[in-house]
C-alpha positions in Angstrom: 0.0 0.0 0.0 2.9 2.4 0.7 4.2 1.9 -2.9 0.8 2.1 -4.6 -1.0 4.8 -2.6 1.6 7.0 -0.9 4.5 7.9 -3.3 5.4 11.0 -1.3 6.5 9.4 1.9 4.9 8.0 5.1 3.1 8.0 7.4 -0.4 8.2 5.8 -3.9 7.6 6.9 -6.2 5.3 4.9 -9.8 4.0 5.4 -10.8 0.8 3.6 -14.3 -0.5 3.4 -15.5 -4.1 3.9 -14.9 -4.9 0.2 -11.3 -3.7 0.3 -11.9 -0.5 -1.6 -10.0 2.6 -0.4 -12.7 5.2 0.5 -10.4 7.8 2.1 -6.7 8.6 2.1 -4.6 11.5 3.4 -0.8 11.8 3.5 0.6 12.7 6.9 -0.7 11.8 10.4 -4.1 12.7 11.8 -3.8 13.6 15.4 -7.0 15.4 16.0 -9.9 13.1 17.1 -12.4 15.6 15.8 -10.9 15.3 12.4 -11.2 11.5 12.5 -14.9 11.8 13.6 -15.6 14.3 10.8 -14.1 11.9 8.2 -16.0 8.9 9.5 -19.3 10.8 9.6 -18.9 11.7 6.0 -18.1 8.2 4.9 -20.6 6.3 7.1 -23.2 8.8 8.4 -25.5 7.7 11.1 -25.7 7.0 14.9 -22.3 6.3 16.3 -21.9 3.3 18.6 -21.2 4.0 22.3 -17.5 3.9 23.1 -15.3 3.8 26.2 -11.6 4.2 26.9 -9.5 1.1 27.9 -5.8 1.5 28.6 -5.8 4.9 26.9 -7.5 3.6 23.6 -11.2 4.1 22.7 -13.1 1.0 21.8 -16.8 0.3 21.0 -18.5 -0.9 24.3 -19.6 -4.2 22.7 -16.0 -5.0 22.0 -15.0 -4.4 25.7 -18.0 -6.4 26.9 -17.3 -9.3 24.6 -13.6 -9.5 25.7 -14.4 -8.9 29.4 -11.7 -6.2 29.6 -13.6 -3.5 31.4 -12.3 -4.6 34.8 -8.9 -5.8 33.7 -5.8 -4.0 35.2 -2.3 -4.1 33.9 0.8 -3.7 36.0 4.1 -3.7 34.0 7.7 -2.6 33.7 8.8 -2.9 37.4 12.1 -1.4 38.5 13.4 -3.0 41.7 15.9 -1.3 44.1 17.3 -1.9 47.5 17.7 1.1 49.8 20.6 1.6 52.3 18.6 0.1 55.1 17.9 -3.1 53.2 14.4 -2.2 52.2 13.1 -3.4 48.8 11.1 -0.9 46.7 9.6 -1.3 43.3 8.2 1.3 40.9 5.9 0.2 38.1 3.2 1.3 35.6 -0.4 0.5 36.0 -3.7 1.6 34.3 -5.8 1.0 37.4 -7.0 4.7 37.3 -8.1 4.4 33.7 -4.9 5.8 32.3 -1.3 4.8 32.6 0.2 5.9 35.9 3.4 5.4 38.0 3.2 3.7 41.4 5.7 2.9 44.1 5.4 -0.1 46.4 7.4 -1.0 49.5 7.9 -4.8 49.3 7.5 -6.9 52.4 5.9 -4.2 54.5 2.2 -4.9 54.7 1.5 -1.7 56.6 3.2 0.5 54.0 0.9 2.5 51.8 1.5 2.3 48.1 2.3 5.7 46.7 0.8 7.2 43.5 3.8 9.0 41.9 2.5 10.5 38.6 -0.3 12.6 40.0 -1.1 15.5 37.7 -0.1 13.5 34.6 -2.8 12.4 32.1 -0.5 9.6 31.0 2.8 8.3 32.6 5.1 5.3 32.0 8.8 4.4 31.8 9.2 4.4 35.6 12.8 3.9 36.8 14.3 4.4 40.3 17.6 4.7 42.2 18.7 5.4 45.7 21.2 8.2 46.8 23.7 8.3 49.6 21.1 9.8 52.0 18.8 6.9 51.3 16.4 9.0 49.3 14.5 7.1 46.6 14.4 9.0 43.3 11.8 8.0 40.7 11.9 9.3 37.1 9.2 8.8 34.5 7.7 10.0 31.3 4.6 12.1 31.8 2.0 14.0 29.9 0.5 17.0 31.7 -3.0 17.6 30.4 -4.6 16.1 27.3 -5.2 19.2 25.2 -3.7 19.5 21.7 -0.2 20.7 21.9 0.6 19.0 25.2 4.0 17.3 25.3 5.6 14.4 27.1 8.4 15.4 29.5 10.7 13.8 32.0 9.6 14.2 35.6 11.5 13.3 38.8 10.2 12.9 42.4 12.1 12.1 45.6 10.8 9.9 48.4 13.0 10.8 51.4 14.0 8.5 54.3 11.0 9.8 56.4 8.5 8.9 53.7 7.9 12.4 52.4 7.3 12.7 48.7 8.6 15.8 46.9 6.7 17.7 44.3 7.3 16.5 40.7 10.0 18.4 38.9 9.8 18.7 35.1 13.4 18.3 33.9 12.9 18.9 30.2 10.2 21.4 29.5 10.7 20.2 25.9 9.6 21.9 22.7 8.7 18.4 21.5 8.3 15.1 23.4 11.0 13.9 25.8 10.9 10.2 26.8 12.6 7.1 28.3 14.5 8.2 31.4 17.3 6.2 32.9 18.8 7.0 36.4 21.8 6.3 38.5 23.8 7.8 41.5 27.5 8.1 41.1 30.2 7.5 43.8 30.1 11.2 44.8 26.4 11.1 45.4 25.4 13.0 42.2 22.1 11.9 40.7 22.1 11.4 36.9 19.2 11.2 34.5 19.6 10.3 30.8 16.7 10.5 28.3 16.0 11.3 24.6 14.2 14.3 23.2 12.4 14.4 19.8 13.5 17.1 17.4 11.1 18.0 14.6 12.4 17.4 11.1 10.0 18.2 8.3 6.9 16.4 7.0 7.7 12.8 7.1 9.9 12.1 10.1 11.4 13.3 13.4 14.7 12.3 15.0 15.7 11.7 18.6 18.8 12.9 20.4 20.3 11.7 23.8 20.7 14.1 26.7 21.6 13.9 30.4 21.2 16.1 33.5 22.6 15.8 37.0 21.5 17.0 40.4 24.5 17.9 42.7 22.5 18.0 45.9 21.6 21.7 45.5 20.4 22.2 42.0 20.0 20.6 38.6 22.9 21.4 36.2 22.5 22.3 32.6 21.6 19.6 30.0 24.4 17.7 28.4 24.0 16.4 24.9 25.5 12.9 24.4 24.5 12.1 20.8 26.8 13.8 18.2 25.7 17.2 17.0 27.8 17.3 13.8 25.6 15.0 11.7 22.4 15.6 9.7 19.1 16.0 11.6 17.7 12.6 10.5 19.9 10.5 12.8 17.8 8.6 15.3 19.0 7.8 18.9 16.9 5.9 21.4 16.8 3.5 24.4 19.3 5.3 26.7 20.5 3.4 29.8 22.9 4.7 32.4 25.2 2.9 34.9 27.8 3.8 37.6 31.0 1.9 38.5 31.7 1.0 42.1 34.9 3.1 42.0 33.2 6.1 40.2 32.4 6.9 36.6 29.2 7.2 34.7 28.5 5.7 31.3 25.4 6.0 29.0 24.6 3.6 26.2 21.9 3.9 23.5 20.8 2.5 20.2 21.8 4.7 17.2 20.3 4.2 13.7 23.4 5.5 11.9 23.0 6.6 8.3 25.7 6.6 5.7 28.2 9.4 6.2 31.6 10.5 4.8 32.7 11.9 8.2 35.6 9.6 8.9 35.2 9.4 12.7 31.8 7.9 12.2 32.2 6.2 8.8 35.0 4.0 10.3 32.3 2.2 12.4 30.3 1.5 9.2 33.4 0.2 7.3 34.9 -1.8 10.1 32.0 -2.9 12.2 28.9 -2.8 9.9 27.2 0.0 11.9 24.6 0.6 9.2 21.5 -0.1 11.2 20.5 0.5 14.8 23.8 -0.1 16.7 24.8 0.2 20.3 27.0 3.2 21.2 27.9 4.9 24.4 29.8 7.7 26.1 31.5 8.2 29.5 30.1 11.2 31.3 31.2 13.8 33.8 29.7 17.2 34.9 31.9 18.9 32.4 30.6 16.8 29.5 31.0 13.6 27.6 34.2 11.7 26.5 34.7 10.2 23.0 32.2 7.9 21.5 32.2 4.2 22.6 31.3 1.5 20.1 29.7 -1.2 22.2 28.3 -3.8 19.9 26.5 -4.8 16.6 24.5 -7.9 15.8 22.1 -6.6 13.0 19.4 -4.4 14.3 20.1 -3.6 18.0 18.1 -2.0 20.8 17.2 -1.9 24.5 20.8 -2.1 25.9 21.8 -2.8 29.5 25.1 -1.8 31.1 27.3 -3.2 33.8 30.5 -1.4 34.8 33.2 -3.5 36.6 35.1 -1.9 39.4 38.3 -2.4 37.3 36.9 -0.2 34.5 35.7 -2.8 32.0 32.3 -2.0 30.4 29.8 -4.8 29.8 26.8 -4.2 27.5 23.8 -6.5 26.7 21.1 -5.8 24.1 18.3 -7.2 21.9 19.6 -8.0 18.5 17.7 -9.0 15.4 20.6 -10.9 13.9 21.6 -11.2 10.2 18.3 -11.6 8.2 20.3 -12.7 5.2 21.3 -15.8 7.2 17.7 -16.4 8.4 18.5 -15.5 12.0 15.8 -14.2 14.4 16.1 -12.3 17.6 18.5 -12.9 20.4 20.5 -11.5 23.4 24.1 -10.4 22.7 26.8 -9.0 25.1 30.1 -7.3 24.6 33.0 -6.2 26.9 35.3 -3.2 26.5 38.5 -3.1 28.4 39.3 0.0 30.5 40.2 3.0 28.4 39.1 1.3 25.1 36.5 3.0 22.9 35.8 -0.1 20.8 34.5 -3.4 22.3 37.1 -6.2 22.2 34.8 -9.2 22.5 31.2 -9.9 21.5 29.2 -12.9 22.7 25.8 -14.3 21.8 23.9 -15.5 24.9 20.7 -16.8 23.2 19.7 -16.6 19.6 17.0 -17.9 17.3 14.0 -16.9 19.4 10.8 -15.1 18.4 11.3 -12.1 20.7 13.4 -10.8 23.6 12.5 -8.5 26.4 14.5 -6.5 29.0 18.0 -7.9 29.5 19.3 -7.1 33.0 22.8 -7.7 34.5 23.4 -8.9 38.1 26.4 -10.0 40.0 26.5 -12.9 42.6 29.5 -14.2 44.3 31.7 -12.2 41.9 30.1 -13.9 38.9 28.4 -11.8 36.3 25.0 -12.9 35.2 22.0 -11.9 33.0 18.3 -12.3 33.3 15.8 -11.6 30.5 12.4 -12.6 29.1 12.3 -14.8 26.0 9.4 -15.7 23.7 9.2 -19.0 21.8 7.5 -19.7 18.5 4.2 -20.4 20.3 4.0 -16.9 21.8 4.8 -18.1 25.3 7.1 -15.9 27.5 9.6 -17.3 30.0 12.3 -15.8 32.2 15.8 -17.1 31.6 19.2 -16.5 33.1 22.8 -17.2 32.2 26.2 -16.5 33.9 29.6 -15.7 32.4 32.0 -18.5 33.3 35.3 -19.7 31.8 35.2 -17.1 29.1 31.7 -17.6 27.8 28.0 -17.5 28.8 26.4 -20.6 30.1 23.5 -22.3 28.4 20.3 -20.3 29.2 18.3 -21.7 32.1 14.5 -21.2 32.5 13.7 -19.8 36.0 10.1 -18.8 35.5 7.7 -20.2 32.9 4.1 -19.8 34.2 1.7 -16.9 33.3 3.9 -15.2 30.6 6.4 -13.4 32.8 8.1 -10.3 31.3 10.0 -7.2 32.3 12.4 -8.7 34.9 14.2 -6.4 37.3 16.8 -7.9 39.7 18.7 -6.5 42.8 21.0 -8.0 45.5 19.6 -7.8 49.0 21.6 -7.2 52.2 21.5 -11.0 52.8 23.4 -11.6 49.6 20.4 -13.1 47.9 19.1 -11.9 44.6 15.5 -10.6 44.4 13.5 -10.6 41.2 10.5 -8.6 40.2 8.5 -9.1 37.0 5.1 -8.7 35.4 2.9 -11.8 34.8 -0.7 -12.7 33.8 -3.0 -12.6 36.9 -6.6 -13.3 37.6 -7.6 -9.7 36.7 -4.9 -8.7 34.3 -1.2 -8.3 34.5 0.3 -8.1 38.0 3.8 -7.2 39.4 5.2 -9.9 41.6 8.5 -10.6 43.3 10.5 -13.4 44.8 14.0 -14.6 45.6 15.8 -15.6 42.4 
């Protein structure tokens, strides 16, 4: 349809009747609901069916009734942390209030009230959390204030102090266009770091995204630092930022960069030597003064959703979802790489699991000085399971299934004060998706 009906580019909007005939088409996106209603009333005039919103999308009521979804609730994307007193906290996203919102739960304390974090936002997701030196819990999320035309998504941060007081939400981006996908960490000096991407408008058919970071030094938020290169055309696309801190200091950000062909040698060398001609994992080391040179962290085909682990000796581990080489018939998998201290190009790259239908949320952990990974993997029958692997004797062990009931996804893992690993994830429950946790 793109080739036949839309020669001037995409996206486009098309309505097709029951016989397959195109009855309406318009280039560009349609974002105004009133415009959609006007178009539909012209094509099919008459009484409109009663509709209701479910998880932010409007459906005909008969559809909701038929699928028994009206009372279903989704809890997803947990982020599990341990505070400095050994308490376990998890932030997650739920639609229990009719729209996506961010919540914070204190695990193991039946008397603790669950906190609603994203109040004031019409829509919120991407909840991530970290703990600072004073035992404050910092929660960052993507939020939409208001639902009127022209509203934008921004990055918000709130602090839950050691006394249980929740600060007002602070808008870090106040963006001209949408800002999304925060990642947070606290460095060895106690500085709070938040990385994210911001959209930049770029003409009729597309927009690009650039990676930024801000830090809070205990007194104020410092100016925004741009991490993605600023000497390339505006159609470069950077997404999926993650951030990590080494035990002995140092902050690193990694992201997926859809690098286009270029003659600029400092970037073209990655294309010539490492096949970086599709979404590829890059990174940069970060200080308050700015970012160091570009890090090339790995390439397996079409790469996204990275995770980072910084060893105390300075080596950088990265894991990501890779599509593999389609020309060889490969499907999705988990890949890792390691970069020695001071190196800007990864020295080794390892497949952990390949040939699966889909991959979700790789997360590093360390137990008894052994590095490990946990992730969700989907087989060809659309069933999700949680798997784990450890790096031993120079390679990753065969993936082991650790959770296979109720389609578990979005794992998050942390080491408790008792040395045990604790795992939080989302699974199918009796009334929708639910966030659960257990020892790993």
